[in-house]
C-alpha positions in Angstrom: -10.9 38.3 19.2 -9.7 41.6 17.8 -8.6 41.5 14.2 -5.0 42.9 14.1 -2.9 42.5 11.0 -0.8 44.5 8.5 -0.4 43.9 4.8 2.1 44.6 2.1 1.7 45.2 -1.6 4.9 43.2 -2.3 4.4 39.9 -4.2 6.5 37.2 -2.5 8.6 34.9 -4.5 6.9 31.8 -3.0 3.8 32.3 -5.1 5.2 30.0 -7.7 3.0 27.7 -9.7 4.6 24.5 -8.2 3.0 25.3 -4.8 -0.6 25.3 -6.2 -1.4 21.7 -5.1 0.0 21.9 -1.6 -2.8 21.3 0.9 -3.4 23.9 3.6 -6.1 23.9 6.3 -6.9 27.1 8.3 -9.1 26.9 11.4 -10.5 30.0 13.2 -13.9 30.8 14.7 -13.8 34.4 13.5 -15.1 34.8 9.9 -13.2 38.0 9.2 -9.9 36.5 10.0 -10.7 33.4 7.9 -11.6 35.7 5.0 -8.3 37.6 5.3 -6.2 34.5 5.6 -8.1 32.9 2.7 -7.4 35.9 0.5 -3.7 35.6 1.2 -3.4 31.8 0.5 -6.3 30.9 -1.9 -4.3 31.4 -5.1 -1.2 29.7 -3.8 -2.4 26.5 -2.1 -5.2 23.9 -2.2 -6.9 25.7 0.7 -9.8 24.7 3.0 -11.1 26.5 6.0 -13.1 25.6 9.1 -14.8 27.8 11.7 -14.3 25.3 14.5 -12.1 22.4 15.6 -15.1 20.1 15.3 -15.8 21.1 11.7 -12.1 20.8 10.9 -11.9 17.2 12.3 -14.9 16.2 10.2 -13.2 17.7 7.1 -10.0 15.7 7.8 -12.0 12.5 8.5 -13.6 12.8 5.1 -10.2 11.8 3.7 -8.9 15.3 2.8 -5.4 15.2 4.3 -3.8 18.6 4.9 0.0 19.0 4.8 0.0 22.1 6.9 -2.7 23.1 9.5 -2.9 26.6 11.0 -5.3 26.9 14.0 -6.1 29.9 16.1 -5.5 29.1 19.7 -8.4 31.1 21.2 -11.5 29.7 19.8 -14.9 29.2 21.3 -15.4 25.6 22.5 -12.4 23.6 21.4 -9.1 25.5 21.6 -6.5 25.4 18.9 -4.2 23.2 21.1 -7.1 20.8 21.8 -8.1 20.6 18.1 -4.5 19.9 17.0 -4.1 17.2 19.6 -7.2 15.5 18.3 -6.1 15.9 14.7 -2.9 13.9 15.2 -4.8 10.6 15.0 -6.5 11.6 11.7 -3.6 13.4 10.1 -0.3 12.3 11.8 2.0 13.7 9.1 0.6 17.2 9.0 2.8 20.2 10.2 0.9 22.0 12.9 0.9 25.8 13.4 -0.7 27.8 16.2 -1.8 31.4 15.5 -1.5 33.3 18.8 -0.8 36.6 20.6 2.5 37.4 22.1 1.1 37.2 25.7 -0.5 33.8 25.5 2.3 32.0 27.3 0.1 29.3 28.8 -1.5 28.8 25.4 1.9 28.2 23.9 2.8 25.7 26.6 -0.5 23.8 26.0 0.1 23.8 22.3 3.5 22.2 22.7 2.3 19.6 25.1 -1.0 18.7 23.5 -0.8 19.6 19.8 2.6 18.6 18.6 3.0 22.1 17.3 5.9 22.8 14.9 5.9 26.6 15.2 3.8 29.7 16.2 2.6 32.6 14.1 2.1 35.7 16.2 -0.3 38.6 15.6 0.1 41.1 14.1 1.9 39.7 11.1 3.4 41.0 7.9 1.9 39.3 4.7 5.3 38.5 3.3 6.5 37.0 6.6 3.4 35.0 6.9 3.7 33.6 3.4 7.4 32.7 4.0 6.6 31.1 7.3 4.0 28.8 5.7 6.3 28.0 2.8 8.9 26.9 5.3 6.2 24.7 7.0 5.6 22.9 3.7 9.4 22.5 3.3 9.5 21.0 6.8 6.7 18.6 5.7 8.7 17.5 2.7 11.9 17.0 4.8 10.1 15.0 7.5 8.3 12.9 4.9 11.5 12.1 3.2 13.1 11.3 6.5 10.2 8.9 7.3 10.7 7.2 4.0 14.4 6.9 4.5 13.8 5.5 8.0 11.3 3.0 6.6 13.9 2.0 3.9 16.6 1.7 6.5 14.3 -0.5 8.6 13.7 -2.7 5.6 17.4 -3.0 5.0 17.8 -4.0 8.7 15.1 -6.7 8.3 16.7 -8.0 5.1 20.0 -8.2 6.9 18.4 -10.1 9.8 16.8 -12.5 7.4 20.2 -13.0 5.7 21.7 -13.8 9.1 18.8 -16.2 9.8 19.3 -17.9 6.4 23.1 -18.2 7.0 22.3 -19.7 10.4 20.1 -22.3 8.7 22.7 -23.1 6.1 25.4 -23.3 8.8 23.5 -25.4 11.3 20.3 -27.0 9.9 21.9 -28.0 6.6 25.6 -28.3 7.3 25.3 -30.6 10.3 22.8 -33.1 8.6 25.0 -33.0 5.5 28.0 -33.9 7.6 26.1 -36.8 9.2 25.1 -38.1 5.8 28.7 -38.0 4.6 29.9 -39.8 7.6 27.3 -42.6 7.4 28.0 -43.0 3.7 31.7 -43.2 4.3 31.3 -45.9 6.9 29.1 -47.9 4.6 31.6 -47.5 1.8 34.7 -48.2 3.8 33.5 -51.3 5.6 32.2 -53.8 3.0 31.9 -56.5 5.7 29.6 -54.3 7.9 26.6 -56.3 9.2 23.5 -55.9 7.1 21.4 -54.6 10.1 24.0 -51.9 10.8 24.2 -50.9 7.1 20.4 -50.7 6.9 20.2 -48.6 10.0 22.8 -46.1 8.6 21.0 -46.0 5.2 17.7 -45.3 7.0 19.4 -42.5 8.9 20.7 -41.1 5.6 17.1 -41.2 4.2 15.6 -39.5 7.3 18.3 -36.8 7.3 18.0 -36.2 3.6 14.2 -35.8 4.0 14.7 -33.3 6.8 17.1 -31.3 4.6 14.8 -31.4 1.7 11.9 -30.1 3.9 14.1 -27.1 4.9 15.1 -26.3 1.4 11.5 -26.6 0.2 10.4 -24.2 2.9 13.0 -21.7 1.9 12.1 -21.9 -1.8 8.3 -21.7 -1.0 8.6 -18.6 1.2 10.8 -16.9 -1.4 8.3 -17.8 -4.2 5.3 -16.6 -2.2 7.0 -13.3 -1.3 7.9 -12.7 -5.0 4.3 -13.4 -6.1 5.6 -16.3 -8.3 3.0 -18.7 -7.0 -0.2 -19.0 -9.0 -3.0 -20.5 -7.0 -5.5 -22.7 -8.9 -8.6 -22.9 -6.8 -11.3 -25.4 -7.6 -14.1 -27.0 -5.6 -12.6 -29.9 -3.6 -13.8 -32.2 -0.9 -12.3 -31.1 2.4 -12.0 -34.8 3.4 -9.5 -35.3 0.5 -7.2 -32.9 2.2 -7.7 -33.5 5.9 -8.1 -37.3 5.8 -4.7 -37.5 4.0 -2.9 -35.2 6.4 -4.4 -36.6 9.6 -3.5 -40.2 8.5 0.0 -39.0 7.7 0.6 -37.8 11.3 -1.2 -40.6 13.2 1.9 -42.7 13.5 4.0 -39.8 14.7 1.4 -38.9 17.2 1.1 -42.4 18.5 4.9 -42.5 18.9 4.4 -39.8 21.5 1.3 -41.4 22.9 -0.8 -38.5 21.5 -4.4 -39.2 20.4 -5.6 -37.4 17.3 -9.3 -36.8 17.4 -10.9 -36.2 14.0 -14.3 -36.9 12.4 -14.2 -36.8 8.6 -16.8 -34.8 6.7 -17.8 -36.3 3.4 -20.0 -33.3 2.4 -17.8 -30.3 3.2 -16.2 -28.7 0.2 -13.6 -25.9 -0.2 -12.9 -23.6 -3.1 -9.1 -23.8 -2.9 -5.9 -25.1 -4.5 -5.7 -28.7 -3.3 -1.9 -29.1 -3.2 -1.3 -25.8 -1.3 -4.2 -26.6 1.0 -2.6 -29.9 1.9 0.6 -27.9 2.8 -1.4 -25.6 5.1 -2.9 -28.4 7.2 0.3 -30.4 7.0 2.1 -27.5 8.7 -0.6 -26.9 11.3 -1.2 -30.5 12.3 2.6 -31.2 12.2 3.1 -28.3 14.6 0.4 -29.6 16.9 2.1 -33.0 17.1 5.5 -31.4 17.4 4.8 -29.2 20.3 2.3 -31.4 22.2 3.6 -33.2 25.3 3.5 -36.9 25.4 0.1 -38.4 26.4 -2.0 -35.5 25.3 -4.8 -35.0 22.8 -5.1 -33.1 19.5 -8.6 -32.2 18.2 -9.3 -31.4 14.5 -12.8 -30.1 13.9 -14.7 -28.4 11.0 -17.4 -25.7 11.2 -19.0 -23.2 8.9 -18.2 -19.5 9.5 -21.0 -17.1 10.6 -21.9 -16.0 7.0 -21.8 -19.6 5.6 -19.3 -18.5 3.0 -16.2 -20.4 4.3 -15.2 -23.5 6.2 -13.3 -23.1 9.4 -10.9 -25.8 10.5 -9.7 -25.8 14.0 -6.6 -27.7 15.2 -6.6 -27.6 19.0 -3.8 -29.0 21.2 -3.1 -29.5 24.9 0.4 -28.1 24.7 2.1 -25.3 26.7 0.1 -22.5 25.0 1.6 -19.4 23.5 2.7 -16.3 25.4 1.6 -12.8 24.5 5.1 -12.0 23.3 5.2 -15.0 21.0 1.7 -14.3 19.7 2.9 -11.0 18.3 5.5 -12.7 16.1 3.7 -16.1 15.6 3.2 -15.8 11.8 6.5 -13.9 11.2 9.3 -15.1 9.0 12.0 -17.1 10.9 10.0 -16.7 14.1 11.8 -18.3 17.1 9.3 -18.9 19.9 9.9 -19.9 23.5 8.0 -23.2 23.1 10.2 -26.1 22.1 9.3 -29.3 20.2 8.7 -32.1 22.7 10.4 -34.9 20.7 13.5 -33.1 19.6 12.0 -32.3 16.2 13.5 -29.6 14.0 12.0 -26.2 13.2 13.1 -23.4 10.9 10.5 -20.9 12.0 9.1 -20.7 8.5 6.1 -23.0 8.6 3.5 -20.6 10.0 4.7 -17.7 7.8 4.2 -19.9 4.8 0.7 -21.0 6.0 -0.3 -17.3 6.4 0.8 -16.4 2.9 -0.9 -19.4 1.3 -4.2 -19.0 3.1 -4.4 -15.3 2.4 -3.4 -16.0 -1.2 -6.5 -18.2 -1.5 -8.7 -15.4 0.0 -8.9 -17.1 3.4 -7.6 -16.2 6.8 -5.6 -17.9 9.6 -5.2 -17.0 13.3 -4.4 -18.5 16.7 -6.2 -18.3 20.0 -4.2 -19.4 23.1 -3.7 -18.9 26.8 -0.3 -19.7 28.2 -0.5 -23.1 29.9 -3.8 -24.0 28.4 -2.9 -25.2 24.9 -3.5 -23.4 21.6 -6.1 -23.4 18.8 -5.1 -22.7 15.2 -7.9 -21.7 12.8 -7.7 -21.8 9.0 -10.8 -20.4 7.2 -11.1 -21.0 3.5 -13.9 -20.0 1.1 -16.4 -22.6 -0.2 -17.1 -20.7 -3.4 -15.3 -18.4 -5.8 -15.0 -14.8 -4.5 
C-alpha cells in the first residue's frame, strides 16, 4: 500500500485532557502507516495498535475493550471488513471505522455488509480532519451507549408495568373472588341460626380452604418481593435431607392419592445438605406440589436422590408423567408470573410465582435448579444443593 497523507501544524481543539482515557484501536499491516497514525493519536487517547486482524482480535479477547476501532481495508490475509465482522462478537459496542481509498467501492460495500461500519476515512487525509472525525466517532459511541442505557431502563419500566398488571390481576381475581366466597359463606352461617350442622360445617370448611389458598398467594407475593430486595438472610447448616423430603412427600401423599397418583420415594437417612431448612422445605414443597398439580390422574411421580459428579452437592430429581413442557414454555419457566400452556389437572390454583421463588431460594443457598423435559413425555425438575459450606 502506498503511504499517502498530508499534515498540518495546527493544533486541533479536541486534544483536550478529558479525551486522554478514551480507548482507540488502529489496525493496519503497514508499519509506516501505523507509526504515522500512532504519532497523531498517542497523546490524545489510550491507544493500541495491531499489524493484522488476527493480532487485533487477540488483543480485544484479552479484555481490552476499544471504544473506536480504525482498520485499513486492504490488509494481507484478513481484510478490514472481515476483521471488523469478527470483532463484533468480542466488542459489540465499539464504533467501527474503515480506512480506504476513494476507488474501493466494493470494499466499502463489503464493510457495510460485514463489519457494521459507522463511517469511512479516505486517503489522503488532513490531520485536523482526521482528528475531528475520530472525535465524532467517540461522541457517537457516547450517544449510542446512552441510548442503549435508556432503552434498557425503558424495558425495565415496561417489565415493572407488566408485573404491576399481573399483581393487579391477582388481586382482582385470585384474591377478590375467594374473599367474596368467604363473605357469602360467613353471611349464610350468620343469617341462618337454624342451619343444619352438617351444612354449617361444610361452609366453615370451605372458608378455611379458601382462606388457606389466599394466604398462600399472599405469602408467595411477600416472599418474591423479599427475595428480590435481598431482605432474606439464609441460615445454612448441616441438615439431614430426610428431614425435609420425608415431611414434604408425606404432606402431598393424600393429594396425590385423591388423583390416583402414586408417589415413589425412598428416604435416605445418611444424605445431608448444607442449607437453610425452612427455605429448603419451601423449595421441595413447590416442586412436589407442581408435580402433583400438573400430573394427570393415574400417573406416577418419582422423587430420587443422587450426588453430583464432584460429590460436593446432592441432586434431588422430581420426575412426573405429565404433559411435558414445550420449548416456548421452557424459556420462561422460572420467570416471575410465568403463565404456561400446561394447566393443573385438578382445577388447582396457580399464581405463576412458585418456580421463580424456587430459583431465587436455591441460588441464594449456592445451589442450582433446572428442568429437563420433552413435550408429551413428562418433566424432570432438579434441585442441587451443597453438602458443605462453600
